[in-house]
C-alpha positions as CSV (number, residue, x, y, z in Angstrom):
1,M,83.6,143.1,85.8
2,S,83.3,142.9,89.9
3,L,85.1,141.4,91.7
4,E,84.4,138.7,94.7
5,R,86.9,138.2,97.7
6,I,85.6,134.9,98.9
7,N,87.4,134.1,102.6
8,P,86.1,131.2,104.0
9,D,85.5,131.0,107.7
10,E,87.0,127.6,108.1
11,L,90.2,128.4,107.1
12,G,92.8,131.1,108.5
13,R,92.2,134.9,108.0
14,P,93.9,136.4,105.1
15,S,96.2,138.9,105.5
16,G,97.2,141.1,102.2
17,F,95.5,138.4,100.4
18,A,91.8,136.6,99.5
19,H,91.2,133.2,99.8
20,A,89.5,132.7,96.4
21,V,88.4,135.7,94.1
22,R,86.0,134.9,91.9
23,A,84.8,137.5,89.1
24,T,80.9,137.5,89.1
25,D,80.7,137.9,85.3
26,T,82.4,134.9,84.4
27,T,83.1,131.0,85.7
28,R,86.6,131.0,87.1
29,V,87.9,131.4,90.1
30,Y,91.5,132.3,91.1
31,L,92.9,130.7,94.5
32,A,95.4,131.9,96.2
33,G,98.5,129.9,97.3
34,Q,97.2,127.6,100.1
35,T,100.3,126.2,102.4
36,A,99.3,123.6,105.1
37,L,98.1,126.9,108.1
38,D,95.5,125.7,110.1
39,K,92.9,128.1,111.2
40,A,94.9,129.3,114.1
41,G,97.6,130.3,111.4
42,N,99.9,127.4,112.2
43,I,101.7,125.3,110.2
44,V,100.7,121.7,110.7
45,G,102.1,118.5,109.3
46,D,105.6,117.8,110.6
47,G,106.0,116.2,106.3
48,I,105.3,116.8,102.8
49,V,102.5,114.7,102.2
50,A,101.0,116.0,105.5
51,Q,102.0,119.2,104.1
52,F,100.1,118.9,100.6
53,E,97.2,116.7,102.2
54,Q,96.3,119.6,104.3
55,A,97.3,122.4,101.7
56,L,94.8,120.9,99.2
57,A,92.4,120.0,101.4
58,N,92.6,124.3,102.0
59,L,93.1,125.1,98.6
60,L,89.9,122.6,97.6
61,T,88.2,124.5,101.2
62,A,88.3,127.8,99.5
63,L,87.1,126.4,96.2
64,A,83.6,125.3,97.6
65,A,83.2,128.4,99.3
66,A,83.6,130.0,96.1
67,G,80.9,127.8,94.8
68,G,83.1,124.9,92.8
69,G,84.6,120.9,93.3
70,P,88.1,119.7,92.2
71,E,86.3,118.7,88.7
72,H,86.6,122.9,88.0
73,L,89.9,123.1,88.8
74,A,91.4,124.1,85.8
75,T,95.0,124.2,86.6
76,V,96.9,123.8,89.9
77,T,100.6,125.1,91.0
78,I,102.4,123.2,93.4
79,Y,105.5,125.3,94.8
80,I,107.3,123.0,96.5
81,V,110.8,123.8,98.7
82,D,112.3,119.9,98.3
83,I,111.7,118.3,95.2
84,A,113.7,115.4,96.1
85,D,111.4,114.8,98.8
86,Y,108.1,115.3,96.7
87,R,109.4,112.8,94.2
88,A,110.4,110.7,96.8
89,H,106.7,111.1,98.6
90,A,105.2,111.4,94.6
91,R,102.4,108.1,95.7
92,E,101.3,109.1,98.8
93,I,101.7,112.4,97.5
94,G,99.4,111.1,94.9
95,A,97.4,109.1,96.6
96,V,96.0,112.0,98.7
97,W,94.8,114.1,95.6
98,R,92.6,110.6,95.3
99,R,91.4,110.6,98.2
100,L,90.1,114.2,98.1
101,A,90.4,115.8,94.7
102,G,89.4,112.5,92.5
103,T,91.3,111.0,89.8
104,E,90.6,113.7,87.5
105,Y,93.7,115.8,87.2
106,P,93.8,119.5,86.4
107,A,97.0,120.8,84.1
108,M,99.5,120.9,86.7
109,A,102.9,123.1,87.2
110,G,105.4,121.6,89.6
111,I,108.3,124.6,90.9
112,G,110.9,124.2,93.1
113,I,111.6,127.4,94.6
114,A,114.2,128.4,97.5
115,R,111.5,128.8,100.6
116,L,107.6,130.2,101.0
117,W,106.6,133.5,102.8
118,D,106.0,130.8,106.4
119,D,109.6,129.0,107.0
120,D,108.0,125.6,107.8
121,A,106.2,125.5,104.6
122,L,107.1,122.7,102.4
123,I,104.6,123.3,99.8
124,E,102.0,125.6,98.6
125,L,99.4,125.2,96.0
126,Q,97.8,127.5,93.9
127,G,94.9,127.3,91.1
128,V,91.6,128.8,89.1
129,A,89.0,126.7,88.4
130,E,85.9,127.2,86.1
131,I,82.7,126.5,87.6
132,P,79.9,126.4,85.4
133,R,77.3,128.9,85.2
134,R,73.9,128.1,86.4
135,G,70.8,129.9,84.9
136,T,68.4,130.9,87.5
137,D,66.4,128.1,86.2
138,G,69.3,125.3,87.2
139,A,71.0,124.9,83.9
140,D,73.9,125.9,82.3
């Protein structure tokens, strides 16, 4: 098995990680934790909802660069600095998910943590996707 590191130009240049890793002989893609970083490497969004939206957009950008879409997400783990704040905005966060990723949900976990790598980050999303393998004729 060999691994392909995927770092789309639309996301900031990674340092010490890859945005996505695809095993070349399988259909599984591992998506690195994504915070609300913009391409310049700055945390954007002044609240949990805005940061969730940017982090999810970043995760989906890495997934698209690996050849997948939101429907291929098998699992997403959400690391949350302030669970009470997340719960207070759960409806808005759910609306962001449906707008960006649709109405199908992967297996998910929310984990409360003390802090993230970037001091201003409130949330981080990490995922694994299963992308159907296409044959040379385009069939599964």
